[in-house]
Residue, then its C-alpha position, 0 to 999 in steps of 0.5 A: x615872662x623872658x624868652x628862653x636859648x637868649x642871651x639879654x644885654x643888661x645887669x642881671x640884677x635887672x634882667x633876673x625881675x623879668x625870670x618867674x620865681x621857682x623856675x630856673x633848675x641850675x645856675x652856672x656862673x663866674x662872677x667878677x672878682x673885683x680885683x682891678x680887670x679892665x672890663x669894657x662896661x663894669x667897674x671892677x675896682x669897687x670898695x669891697x663893702x660895695x661889692x659885697x652889696x653888689x654880690x648880694x643883690x644878684x644872688x637874692x634875685x637868683x634865689x627867688x628865680x631856682x626851684x626849690x631843688x635848684x643847684x648853683x655852681x659858682x667858679x670863684x678864687x679861694x682868695x684874692x687882693x685888692x689892697x687898699x680897698x680891701x686887703x687880703x680877703x678869702x673870698x670862698x668865704x665870704x661868697x659862703x658867708x654870704x649865700x647862706x645869709x641869703x638862705x643857699x644850702x651848702x652841697x660841696x667845693x671843688x678843687x679846679x685843676x688846670x692843665x698845664x697851670x700859668x702861674x704867677x710869680x710873686x714875691x715879697x723883695x723886702x722879704x727875699x730870701x728871708x722869712x720877715x715877711x713873705x708873700x704867700x699866695x694861691x691863685x688856684x680857683x674853685x667852684x662852689x656848690x650851693x643848692x636851694x630848699x632840697x639838694x636830691x631832685x624832685x623829678x629825674x629827667x634823662x640823665x648824661x650818664x651811662x654805664x659807657x661813661x661812669x668814669x666821668x661821673x666817678x671823676x665829677x664826683x670826686x670834688x676836683x675837676x680838670x679844666x683847660x683854660x680858655x686861651x683866646x682873647x674872646x673877653x678880658x676874664x675868658x670861661x673855659x667850657x670845661x667849667x660849665x660842661x662838667x657842671x651841667x653834666x653832674x648837676x643837672x638833667x637834660x632839658x633843665x633850664x640852665x642860667x648865667x647871669x654874667x654870660x661873657x662871651x657865651x661859654x656856658x650857653x654853648x655848653x648848654x647847646x652841646x648837651x641839651x639843656x636850655x639856657x637863659x643869660x645876661x651879660x651887662x657889655x654889649x660887646x661881650x654879649x654880641x660876641x656871645x651871641x655870635x658864638x651861640x648861633x654859630x653852636x647851634x648851626x653845628x648842632x643842626x648839621x651834626x643831628x641830621 
């Protein structure tokens, strides 16, 4: 019902309606966190109730289109503070509970370790050098791993791993993934290529179909091209979608030269 290896400029909740039931092997995405980022198109300042409703809607569609042994790798913050729109929230817990309600099963959580991290310094000046009301905040991100009905894959394809890179396999199963942040200003919230690459390698076989409902600048698609996976992507902002498609065309051209 929809062509693969394309990125579509539309709201993922609408776009996923055109994907057949039980057809996607893996979903990799980093959704908007609702922390007030100034995206071109998306309103990142919803009330928390509206944000949860939005999240539930796209997760229901993801659950429908995943195969029974399909998986989802969800990159989110551990916690957020949206002040008058909900206060301090353990976001990973909210997602976990919502996904369990939709029907997903829990497969693990990955702690992300950024190389040369840029930590934001927070303090509560009314409690400076005092335990009166210190502001203790963890800006780290994680990857929540869930699956539809069964974790073990029904059919085994070609794996990325062999005896030549078994150390990388061991590292990715450790529950701690290292990554380098994307420093180019491609969008307002850049997705590190290391994250979808890691998820694709450890969670899918060659030629599997990977979906990113929030494709942004096309990073998940690039990771798919580099590892021999098929992809579908949705991006609500036209400018970001144009950037993503331009990057995809460049990656395909480079892959063609590499394969010659």
